[in-house]
C-alpha positions in Angstrom: 90.0 97.9 141.6 93.4 98.8 140.3 94.1 98.8 136.5 97.7 98.0 135.2 98.6 99.9 132.2 102.0 98.2 131.8 100.2 95.1 130.4 101.5 94.4 126.9 98.9 94.0 124.2 99.0 92.8 120.6 97.7 95.2 118.3 95.3 94.5 115.5 96.8 95.3 112.0 94.4 98.2 111.0 93.0 98.8 107.6 94.1 102.2 106.4 94.0 104.7 103.7 97.0 106.8 102.7 96.7 110.1 100.8 100.1 111.1 99.7 101.0 114.7 99.4 102.8 115.9 96.2 105.2 117.9 98.3 106.9 115.9 100.8 107.6 118.6 103.2 104.2 118.9 104.9 103.5 117.6 108.5 101.5 114.3 108.4 97.9 114.4 109.5 96.1 111.4 111.1 92.3 111.5 111.0 90.2 109.4 113.0 86.6 108.4 112.6 84.0 108.3 115.3 81.6 105.8 116.7 80.1 103.7 114.0 82.4 105.4 111.4 85.1 104.4 109.0 87.9 105.7 107.1 85.8 106.4 104.2 83.9 109.2 106.2 86.9 111.2 105.6 87.6 110.8 101.9 86.9 114.3 100.7 88.4 116.2 103.5 91.6 113.8 103.4 91.9 114.5 99.4 91.9 118.2 100.1 94.2 118.3 103.1 96.6 115.9 100.9 97.4 118.8 98.7 99.6 120.3 101.5 100.1 117.1 103.9 100.3 113.3 103.7 97.1 112.0 105.4 96.8 108.8 107.0 93.2 107.6 107.8 92.7 104.3 109.8 89.7 102.2 110.3 89.8 101.6 114.1 89.3 98.1 115.5 85.7 96.6 114.9 85.1 99.3 112.4 85.2 99.6 108.6 87.5 97.1 106.9 89.6 96.5 110.0 89.6 93.0 111.9 87.2 92.7 115.0 88.6 91.9 118.3 88.5 92.2 122.1 88.8 94.1 124.1 87.1 97.0 122.7 88.4 99.9 124.6 90.5 103.1 124.4 93.7 101.6 125.4 93.4 98.6 122.9 92.4 101.2 120.1 95.7 103.3 121.1 97.7 100.2 121.2 96.4 99.5 117.5 97.2 102.9 116.4 100.9 102.8 117.9 101.3 99.3 116.1 100.2 101.0 112.7 102.6 103.9 113.2 105.3 101.5 113.9 104.5 99.1 111.0 104.3 102.2 108.6 107.9 103.5 109.9 
């Protein structure tokens, strides 16, 4: 079976938390939760990291406060993240 990676998917708008950094010069950090997790799992670590870096913590599709949708695979989750990055500029 041959899989096509050129298929265009619509991304799901992900719920996310932003931890701004007082110093805007830090390199942004994106933290992703694991299976059965959510963005809230990273709260204390994200707060500490945000002292020197802006931190973005999304809920992936079918997790936390993000919408549920099919398919549930890595390609779809990556498309959702790319869409979030584009939406945030």
